[in-house]
C-alpha positions in Angstrom: 98.9 128.2 113.2 99.1 127.6 109.0 102.4 125.8 108.0 104.4 127.5 104.8 106.6 124.5 102.9 109.8 125.8 101.0 111.1 123.2 98.5 114.7 123.8 97.2 117.1 122.3 94.8 120.4 123.2 96.8 122.4 120.8 94.3 122.0 119.3 90.6 124.1 116.2 89.3 124.1 116.5 85.4 126.2 114.5 82.4 129.0 116.2 80.9 128.6 115.6 78.0 125.0 116.8 77.3 123.8 118.7 80.9 121.2 116.1 81.4 120.1 117.1 85.4 119.6 113.1 86.9 119.9 113.7 90.5 119.0 116.8 92.3 120.0 117.4 95.8 116.6 118.9 97.9 116.0 120.7 101.2 112.2 121.3 102.5 111.4 123.6 104.8 108.5 124.1 106.7 107.7 126.2 109.2 104.9 128.2 111.1 106.6 131.8 112.0 107.6 130.1 115.0 108.7 126.4 114.4 110.5 125.1 111.8 111.7 121.8 110.1 113.4 120.6 107.5 113.7 118.0 105.5 116.8 116.2 102.7 116.2 114.4 99.3 118.1 113.0 96.8 115.7 112.4 94.1 117.3 111.0 90.9 115.4 111.9 87.7 114.0 109.8 84.5 115.7 110.9 81.3 113.5 113.2 79.3 112.3 112.7 75.6 113.7 116.3 75.2 116.7 117.6 77.1 116.1 121.4 78.1 119.7 123.1 77.8 121.5 123.2 81.6 121.9 126.9 81.3 118.2 127.7 80.6 116.8 125.5 84.0 116.0 127.2 86.3 115.4 125.9 90.2 111.8 126.4 90.2 112.1 124.1 87.4 114.1 121.2 89.5 111.5 121.5 91.9 109.1 121.0 89.6 110.4 118.4 88.2 111.4 116.6 91.4 107.5 116.8 92.6 106.6 115.2 89.3 108.2 112.7 89.8 107.6 112.0 93.8 104.3 112.3 92.9 101.7 114.1 94.8 101.1 111.7 97.2 105.0 111.5 97.9 104.9 115.3 98.4 101.6 115.4 101.0 103.7 112.7 102.8 106.7 114.4 102.9 105.2 117.9 104.2 102.9 115.8 106.8 105.8 114.2 107.7 107.5 117.8 108.5 104.6 119.1 110.4 104.3 116.1 112.7 107.7 117.3 113.7 106.9 121.0 114.1 103.7 119.4 116.1 106.2 117.6 118.4 108.3 120.6 118.9 105.1 122.2 120.9 104.9 118.8 122.8 108.8 119.3 124.3 110.1 121.6 127.7 113.3 121.7 127.3 114.3 122.6 131.3 117.3 123.0 133.3 118.1 122.2 136.7 120.6 123.8 138.7 123.4 120.8 139.5 
């Protein structure tokens, strides 16, 4: 079954004097429609040459910055780790006993 990955920015930390977003709290969720796995990431961003006004920054922009900061290899590793968690869920059976 195909796995869908959702990257979300739940919080951003910024400097009050200029609005520079220096840290982003990310939640990455993988789901195949039946099973799911979630990971939390705290990504520290480098200061860009030009700042976008804080009020103009969207969740999608923050996620994009974080993925660029992490790099494509690390993004793929994170998604592979979540896929492995989902795969493992199919290997485990929870049973109950009458005692």
